[in-house]
C-alpha positions in Angstrom: 49.7 4.2 -79.0 48.0 1.5 -81.0 49.1 1.4 -84.7 47.1 3.3 -87.3 48.9 2.3 -90.5 46.2 3.7 -92.8 47.8 7.1 -92.3 51.2 6.2 -93.5 50.9 7.3 -97.1 53.0 9.5 -99.3 51.2 12.7 -100.2 47.5 13.6 -99.5 46.3 14.3 -103.0 44.6 10.9 -103.2 42.4 11.6 -100.2 39.8 14.2 -99.3 38.0 14.9 -96.0 34.5 13.4 -96.0 31.7 13.5 -93.4 32.8 10.1 -92.0 36.5 10.4 -92.4 39.1 10.3 -95.2 37.7 9.3 -98.6 39.1 9.1 -102.1 39.6 12.5 -103.7 37.4 12.6 -106.9 39.8 15.2 -108.4 42.6 12.5 -108.3 40.4 10.2 -110.5 40.4 7.9 -107.4 44.1 7.2 -107.6 45.3 4.9 -104.9 47.6 6.3 -102.2 51.2 5.3 -102.2 52.2 3.5 -99.1 55.0 4.9 -97.0 56.9 1.7 -96.6 59.9 3.5 -95.0 57.7 4.9 -92.2 56.3 1.4 -91.6 59.9 0.0 -91.3 60.8 2.8 -88.8 57.7 2.1 -86.7 58.4 -1.6 -86.6 62.0 -1.0 -85.6 61.0 1.0 -82.6 58.1 -1.3 -81.5 60.5 -4.2 -82.0 63.1 -2.7 -79.7 60.6 -2.2 -76.9 59.1 -5.7 -77.2 62.4 -7.6 -77.7 63.7 -9.9 -74.9 65.4 -7.7 -72.4 68.1 -10.2 -71.3 67.4 -9.0 -67.8 69.5 -11.6 -66.0 73.0 -12.3 -64.6 75.1 -15.1 -66.0 74.5 -17.3 -63.0 71.3 -19.4 -63.3 68.7 -20.2 -60.6 70.4 -23.6 -60.3 69.3 -27.2 -60.5 65.8 -27.4 -59.2 65.5 -23.6 -58.6 62.8 -21.3 -60.0 61.9 -17.7 -60.0 58.5 -15.9 -60.4 58.9 -12.2 -61.2 57.2 -9.1 -62.6 59.1 -6.9 -64.9 58.4 -3.3 -66.1 60.4 -2.1 -69.1 60.4 1.5 -70.2 61.7 2.2 -73.7 62.4 5.6 -75.4 61.0 6.3 -78.8 61.4 9.2 -81.3 58.0 10.6 -80.4 58.4 13.8 -82.5 58.9 11.8 -85.7 56.3 11.9 -88.4 55.8 8.1 -88.4 54.8 8.1 -84.7 52.4 11.0 -85.1 50.7 9.6 -88.2 51.2 5.9 -87.5 49.5 5.7 -84.0 45.9 6.4 -83.1 46.1 9.1 -80.5 43.1 10.0 -78.2 39.6 10.3 -79.7 38.2 13.8 -80.5 36.8 15.4 -77.4 33.8 16.8 -79.3 32.7 14.0 -81.7 34.3 11.1 -79.8 35.5 9.8 -83.2 39.1 8.6 -83.9 41.6 11.4 -84.2 43.2 12.1 -87.6 46.7 12.3 -86.1 48.4 11.6 -82.8 49.6 15.1 -82.0 51.4 14.1 -78.8 52.6 10.5 -78.8 54.0 9.1 -75.5 57.8 9.5 -75.3 58.1 6.1 -73.6 56.6 2.7 -74.4 55.8 0.7 -71.2 56.0 -3.1 -71.4 54.9 -5.1 -68.4 55.7 -8.8 -68.2 55.1 -11.8 -66.0 58.1 -14.2 -66.1 58.5 -17.7 -64.8 62.1 -19.1 -64.8 63.1 -22.7 -64.1 66.6 -24.1 -63.6 67.7 -27.5 -64.9 70.9 -29.6 -64.7 74.1 -28.7 -66.4 73.5 -24.9 -66.2 70.4 -24.9 -68.4 67.6 -22.4 -67.6 64.3 -21.8 -69.4 61.8 -19.0 -68.9 58.3 -18.3 -70.1 57.1 -14.7 -70.5 53.7 -13.0 -71.0 53.5 -9.3 -71.4 51.3 -6.3 -72.2 52.3 -3.0 -73.9 50.6 -0.2 -71.9 48.2 2.2 -73.8 47.8 -0.3 -76.6 45.9 -3.5 -77.2 49.1 -5.3 -77.9 50.0 -8.4 -75.8 53.2 -10.4 -76.2 54.4 -13.9 -75.3 57.6 -15.9 -75.7 60.4 -17.8 -74.1 64.0 -17.5 -73.1 66.7 -20.2 -72.8 70.3 -19.8 -71.6 73.2 -22.0 -70.7 75.7 -21.1 -68.0 79.1 -22.0 -69.5 81.1 -21.1 -66.4 79.5 -20.5 -63.1 79.7 -21.1 -59.3 83.4 -21.0 -58.7 84.2 -19.5 -55.3 87.9 -20.5 -54.7 91.0 -21.3 -56.5 91.8 -20.0 -60.0 88.2 -20.1 -61.0 87.2 -17.8 -58.2 88.9 -14.9 -59.9 86.8 -15.2 -63.1 83.3 -14.0 -63.7 80.4 -16.3 -64.5 79.7 -16.6 -68.2 76.4 -17.5 -69.9 75.0 -17.5 -73.4 71.3 -17.7 -74.5 68.5 -16.3 -76.5 64.9 -15.6 -76.6 61.9 -15.0 -78.8 58.8 -12.8 -78.6 55.7 -12.5 -80.7 52.6 -10.3 -80.4 48.8 -10.5 -80.6 46.0 -8.0 -80.0 46.3 -6.1 -83.3 45.4 -7.0 -86.9 47.5 -4.3 -88.4 50.8 -6.1 -88.3 52.6 -9.2 -87.1 55.8 -8.8 -85.1 58.3 -11.5 -84.1 61.6 -10.7 -82.4 64.4 -13.2 -81.8 67.6 -12.5 -79.9 71.0 -14.1 -79.0 72.9 -12.8 -76.0 76.1 -13.3 -73.9 76.4 -12.2 -70.3 79.2 -11.8 -67.8 78.5 -11.4 -64.0 80.0 -11.9 -60.6 78.2 -12.6 -57.4 79.1 -10.4 -54.4 77.9 -11.9 -51.0 77.3 -9.4 -48.2 77.0 -10.5 -44.6 76.1 -14.0 -45.7 72.5 -13.0 -46.4 72.5 -10.7 -49.4 73.9 -11.5 -52.8 74.5 -8.7 -55.3 75.2 -9.6 -59.0 76.4 -6.9 -61.3 76.5 -7.9 -65.0 77.1 -6.7 -68.5 76.4 -8.3 -71.8 75.8 -8.0 -75.6 72.6 -8.9 -77.4 71.9 -9.4 -81.2 68.3 -8.8 -82.1 66.5 -9.7 -85.3 63.0 -8.3 -86.0 60.4 -9.6 -88.5 57.5 -7.2 -89.2 54.7 -8.0 -91.6 51.8 -5.8 -92.4 48.2 -7.0 -92.3 45.7 -5.9 -95.0 45.2 -2.2 -94.3 42.0 -0.3 -95.4 43.3 3.2 -96.2 39.8 4.7 -95.5 38.5 2.7 -92.5 35.9 5.3 -91.5 34.3 5.3 -95.0 31.3 3.1 -95.9 32.1 1.9 -99.4 28.3 1.4 -100.2 27.5 4.9 -99.2 30.5 6.3 -101.1 29.6 4.5 -104.3 25.9 5.5 -104.4 24.7 1.9 -103.9 21.6 0.9 -105.8 21.5 -2.8 -105.0 23.2 -6.0 -106.1 23.6 -7.2 -109.6 20.6 -9.6 -109.8 17.4 -9.7 -111.8 15.7 -7.2 -109.4 18.5 -4.6 -109.7 20.6 -5.5 -112.7 23.8 -3.7 -113.6 23.3 -2.4 -117.2 27.1 -2.6 -117.8 27.2 -6.3 -117.4 25.7 -9.2 -119.3 25.6 -11.7 -116.4 24.3 -11.5 -112.8 27.3 -11.8 -110.5 25.8 -10.4 -107.2 28.3 -7.5 -107.1 27.1 -4.1 -105.8 25.6 -1.8 -108.4 26.8 1.8 -108.0 25.8 5.1 -109.5 29.3 6.5 -108.6 32.8 5.2 -108.1 33.3 1.8 -106.4 37.0 2.5 -105.8 36.7 2.3 -102.0 35.7 -1.4 -102.1 39.3 -2.2 -103.0 41.1 0.6 -101.2 43.3 -1.9 -99.3 47.1 -2.2 -99.2 49.9 -4.3 -97.7 53.1 -2.6 -96.6 56.5 -4.1 -97.6 57.8 -6.7 -95.1 60.4 -5.5 -92.7 63.5 -7.5 -91.7 66.1 -5.7 -89.6 68.8 -6.2 -86.9 69.7 -4.3 -83.8 73.0 -4.6 -81.8 72.5 -3.9 -78.1 74.6 -3.7 -75.0 73.0 -4.3 -71.6 74.1 -4.0 -68.0 72.4 -4.2 -64.6 72.4 -5.3 -61.0 70.4 -8.1 -59.3 70.0 -8.5 -55.6 68.7 -11.5 -53.7 67.8 -11.6 -50.0 66.5 -15.0 -48.9 63.6 -15.5 -51.4 63.2 -11.9 -52.4 64.6 -11.1 -55.9 65.1 -7.5 -57.1 66.7 -6.3 -60.3 67.4 -3.1 -62.3 68.5 -3.4 -65.9 69.4 -1.0 -68.8 69.9 -1.8 -72.5 70.8 0.5 -75.5 71.9 0.3 -79.1 75.6 -0.2 -79.8 75.1 1.4 -83.2 72.1 3.1 -84.9 69.5 1.1 -86.8 70.7 2.7 -90.0 74.3 1.6 -89.3 73.2 -1.9 -88.5 71.0 -2.2 -91.6 72.9 -0.5 -94.5 70.8 -1.7 -97.4 69.1 1.0 -99.4 65.8 1.0 -101.3 64.7 3.0 -104.4 61.6 5.2 -104.0 59.9 7.5 -106.4 60.8 11.2 -106.0 57.5 13.0 -105.4 59.0 16.2 -106.8 59.1 14.6 -110.2 55.5 14.2 -111.6 56.8 11.8 -114.3 57.9 9.3 -111.8 61.2 8.7 -113.5 63.4 10.1 -110.8 64.3 7.7 -108.0 65.7 8.4 -104.6 68.1 5.9 -102.9 67.3 5.9 -99.2 68.3 3.9 -96.1 65.0 2.8 -94.5 66.1 4.1 -91.1 67.6 7.4 -92.0 65.7 10.7 -92.6 63.2 10.5 -95.4 63.1 13.8 -97.3 59.5 13.1 -98.4 58.1 13.6 -94.9 58.1 16.5 -92.5 60.9 17.0 -90.0 63.8 14.6 -89.2 62.4 11.1 -88.9 65.7 9.1 -88.7 65.6 6.3 -86.2 67.7 7.3 -83.2 69.3 5.0 -80.6 66.9 3.8 -78.1 67.1 3.0 -74.4 65.2 0.5 -72.2 65.3 0.7 -68.4 63.7 -2.3 -66.7 62.9 -3.1 -63.1 62.1 -6.6 -61.8 60.7 -7.8 -58.5 59.9 -11.4 -57.6 60.6 -14.5 -55.5 63.3 -17.1 -56.1 63.2 -20.6 -54.6 
């Protein structure tokens, strides 16, 4: 499930199958492929949902001097049958050649994000948490922090005892482990919860909240033919120096001298930057028995990604060879240029937490 952005291109006329992977198609006069920036935006949207802060907490904090150490497993649904997941992720290697696959025919339907969380309480209802995580079946690791303030908590009697605890906070996550893109997610959330003591030893805390998420995704420099050796592809004869001069140049610049096309040396692209919002609602239940802390949490979209991000972009209509016809598309709705329905659907995350609270 690692990203493979070099496959997210419009059309295949620019590429041909070579002995070592996809190479430029000589019949296209080595025309560079057109990047599918909408597919990249959809991929970032769904990776971002899975890696965003989960807001997996009740409104009541650990309290002044309290802290919690916990493990969290988050399981997020994705649109696994969409074209951008099949082409945009690596998939297993070929069983015969052991080389990278050309398409992920069966992407996982759920992204699994496992995190270690350390939470510390401070005076005046302030709480800060540090988080380190790993996205299973990928090389992607994540890190970040959460902060929240309990605005109204701890009332057991009187008028205040009838009201729920209230807290507001936010978090940030960023990733490492892949050079294909950079991803940063920030969130702001508000939570309502109410502790329910049972037999003086167990405390249950059901909660519900809203979370606003902002996702920043930036592409790295992507080689569209990573399995191709540009020296072998160009018919390398040496470098432009007195021993192996390039007859087409008047000065020695040390550049490769080729008998064929040198187009693959510069077959690199950068996808358009992605900036989007997600609106999410979360609910869950936490239980504490002495030092043991358990929690179950669910979070989903309030509205679709397309409804939360209504801006449209103009793209070239591939059915018009002149390039004059433009299509106006929402990045997160179905793209008629690709196979099947690849609109970004609403996602769900279910998370489980186990730890110790002191």
